Structure formats: C-alpha cells, structure tokens
C-alpha positions in Angstrom: 97.2 131.5 128.6 94.6 128.8 128.2 95.4 125.1 128.7 94.6 122.8 125.8 94.5 119.1 125.3 94.4 117.1 122.1 92.7 113.7 121.8 93.1 111.1 119.2 89.7 110.2 117.9 89.6 106.5 117.0 89.9 104.3 120.0 90.2 107.2 122.4 87.1 109.3 122.0 85.0 106.9 120.0 85.0 103.1 119.7 86.5 101.5 116.7 84.3 99.3 114.4 85.3 95.7 113.6 85.0 95.1 109.8 84.4 91.4 109.2 85.3 91.7 105.5 88.7 93.2 106.4 89.1 91.2 109.5 90.3 94.3 111.4 89.2 97.2 113.6 88.8 100.6 111.7 87.4 104.1 112.2 83.6 104.5 111.9 82.6 105.1 108.3 79.1 106.4 109.0 77.7 108.6 111.7 75.5 105.7 112.8 78.6 103.8 113.7 80.0 106.5 116.0 79.8 105.4 119.6 81.4 107.8 122.2 83.1 106.1 125.1 81.5 106.8 128.5 84.8 107.4 130.2 85.7 110.0 127.5 82.7 112.1 128.4 83.6 112.0 132.1 87.2 113.1 131.3 86.0 115.9 129.0 83.7 117.2 131.7 86.4 117.1 134.3 88.8 119.0 132.0 86.2 121.7 131.3 85.8 122.2 135.1 89.6 122.8 135.1 89.3 125.5 132.4 90.8 123.5 129.5 90.1 124.9 126.1 87.9 122.9 123.7 86.9 123.5 120.1 
C-alpha cells in the first residue's frame, strides 16, 4: 500500500494574493500570480524520498 498526503492549495502550497479592491487575501486568479512557497518544495521533496504518492 502506498502512503499518500493531501495538501490544501491556497496558503499552504502557494501564497495567497491580497486584493486591494476587496481588502482581503484570496487565491491566485492568474497563473502569473501563483507563487509556490519555498518550504512547500522542501517538504514535497522530503515526502518523495519517503515514498509518498503524488499526482
């Protein structure tokens, strides 16, 4: 049996975007707004080394 892990995207894998017009943080709306957190990449690589399943 393979081990799997599920990540929430917004605020966990990628940074949220502050919308001035809405005065709140939201998910990225465009690919150019997506910024992956450095710590997330480190954790993903560590989990791959431990044979976790990724799609």
